[in-house]
C-alpha positions as CSV (number, residue, x, y, z in Angstrom):
1,M,-146.9,106.7,-11.4
2,D,-149.7,104.9,-9.6
3,N,-151.8,105.8,-6.6
4,R,-148.9,104.9,-4.3
5,G,-146.5,107.1,-6.2
6,A,-144.0,104.4,-7.5
7,P,-141.9,105.5,-10.5
8,M,-141.6,102.8,-13.1
9,N,-137.8,102.6,-13.0
10,R,-137.8,101.4,-9.3
11,K,-136.4,97.9,-9.0
12,I,-136.9,95.5,-6.1
13,L,-135.3,92.0,-5.8
14,V,-137.2,89.5,-3.7
15,V,-135.3,86.3,-2.8
16,D,-137.4,83.6,-1.1
17,D,-137.7,79.9,-1.6
18,E,-141.4,80.0,-1.1
19,K,-143.2,80.6,-4.4
20,S,-146.3,82.1,-2.6
21,V,-144.1,84.8,-1.0
22,R,-142.4,85.7,-4.3
23,N,-145.8,85.8,-6.0
24,L,-147.2,88.1,-3.2
25,F,-144.3,90.6,-3.6
26,A,-144.5,90.4,-7.4
27,S,-148.3,91.1,-7.4
28,A,-148.4,93.8,-4.8
29,F,-145.4,95.8,-5.9
30,G,-145.8,95.1,-9.6
31,E,-149.4,96.5,-9.4
32,A,-147.9,99.6,-7.7
33,G,-145.6,100.2,-10.6
34,Y,-142.3,98.7,-9.3
35,D,-140.2,96.4,-11.4
36,V,-140.0,93.3,-9.2
37,Q,-137.3,90.7,-9.9
38,L,-137.7,87.3,-8.2
39,A,-135.1,84.6,-7.2
40,E,-135.7,81.4,-5.3
41,N,-132.1,81.0,-4.1
42,G,-128.9,82.8,-3.5
43,Q,-127.1,81.9,-6.7
44,A,-130.1,83.0,-8.8
45,A,-130.1,86.3,-6.9
46,L,-126.4,86.9,-7.5
47,N,-127.0,86.2,-11.2
48,I,-129.8,88.8,-11.3
49,L,-127.7,91.4,-9.5
50,R,-124.8,90.9,-11.9
51,G,-127.0,91.9,-14.8
52,Q,-129.2,94.6,-13.3
53,E,-128.9,97.7,-11.1
54,I,-131.1,96.9,-8.1
55,E,-130.6,98.7,-4.8
56,L,-133.6,97.4,-2.7
57,I,-133.5,93.7,-1.8
58,F,-135.7,91.6,0.4
59,L,-133.9,88.3,1.5
60,D,-135.4,85.3,3.2
61,L,-132.9,84.1,5.8
62,K,-133.6,80.5,5.4
63,L,-132.8,79.6,1.9
64,F,-131.6,76.3,0.4
65,G,-127.9,76.3,-0.3
66,M,-126.5,79.7,0.6
67,N,-128.6,81.2,3.5
68,G,-129.7,84.8,3.6
69,I,-126.9,85.9,6.0
70,E,-124.2,84.6,3.6
71,L,-126.1,86.0,0.6
72,C,-126.2,89.5,2.3
73,R,-122.5,89.4,2.9
74,Q,-121.9,88.5,-0.8
75,I,-124.2,91.3,-2.0
76,R,-122.5,93.9,0.3
77,K,-119.2,93.2,-1.5
78,T,-120.4,94.7,-4.8
79,K,-123.4,96.8,-3.7
80,P,-122.5,98.7,-0.5
81,I,-125.2,101.3,-1.0
82,A,-128.0,98.8,-1.5
83,I,-130.7,98.6,1.1
84,I,-131.2,95.0,2.2
85,C,-134.1,93.7,4.3
86,A,-134.2,90.4,6.0
87,I,-137.5,88.5,6.0
88,T,-138.0,85.3,8.0
89,G,-140.6,82.9,9.2
90,W,-138.2,81.5,11.7
91,S,-137.6,84.4,14.1
92,G,-135.7,82.3,16.6
93,L,-133.3,80.9,14.0
94,F,-131.3,84.1,13.3
95,E,-130.7,86.9,15.6
96,I,-131.1,90.5,14.7
97,E,-127.5,91.2,15.7
98,E,-126.2,88.6,13.3
99,C,-128.3,90.2,10.5
100,R,-126.9,93.7,11.3
101,E,-123.3,92.3,11.3
102,A,-123.9,90.7,7.9
103,G,-125.1,94.1,6.5
104,F,-128.9,94.0,6.7
105,D,-130.6,97.3,7.0
106,D,-133.9,96.0,8.4
107,Y,-135.5,92.8,9.7
108,F,-139.1,91.5,9.3
109,T,-140.8,88.4,10.7
110,K,-143.4,86.7,8.4
111,P,-146.2,87.4,8.0
112,V,-145.5,91.0,7.2
113,S,-148.3,93.5,6.5
114,L,-148.3,95.0,3.0
115,D,-148.7,98.4,4.5
116,M,-145.4,97.9,6.4
117,L,-143.7,96.7,3.3
118,F,-144.9,99.6,1.2
119,K,-143.7,102.0,3.9
120,T,-140.3,100.3,4.0
121,V,-140.0,100.5,0.2
122,G,-141.0,104.1,0.0
123,D,-138.6,105.1,2.8
124,A,-135.8,103.0,1.2
125,F,-136.1,104.7,-2.2
126,E,-136.3,108.1,-0.5
127,K,-133.1,107.4,1.3
128,L,-131.4,106.1,-1.8
129,D,-132.4,109.3,-3.7
130,R,-131.1,111.5,-0.9
131,W,-127.8,109.6,-0.9
132,K,-127.4,109.9,-4.6
133,R,-128.1,113.6,-4.6
134,R,-125.5,114.0,-1.9
135,Y,-123.0,111.8,-3.7
136,P,-123.8,111.9,-7.4
137,G,-121.0,109.5,-8.4
138,S,-122.4,106.6,-6.3
C-alpha cells in the first residue's frame, strides 16, 4: 500500500489515442500502487480485457476505428460489473445521455484533475468490493 492506500492487485485500463494522456494515467496511478494497463484503440483494449480481469476502465470517447461508445457496449457484453468512465476532450461531441445508454458509469471532460480521478478510482474499487461481498460469485 502507498500513501493513497492502493492495494497492488488493483487494475485499471486506460484507453486513449493520446500518448500523453496514457502516460499521465500510467505515471500517476502506477506511482500510487495500481496496475495500469494502457491501450490506444478499441481493439487493443478488447485484447487486454480478454486476457486480464480488469474492472475499472477509463475510455476516451473519440478513438480511431471503434469509438468509445461502441467500445463500452462491447465491454458491457462480457463485463457487466465493470465500472467504465468516459473521458473526452470534445464535450459537445457526445452527450451524457448517450454515454449512460451505452453503459458508462461516469463522464469526465479533459482536462480532469488528478484529485478527481483518484477519488473516482477509490470510490469505484470500494463499490466493487461491496458488490463482491454481497454477491461472492460475481
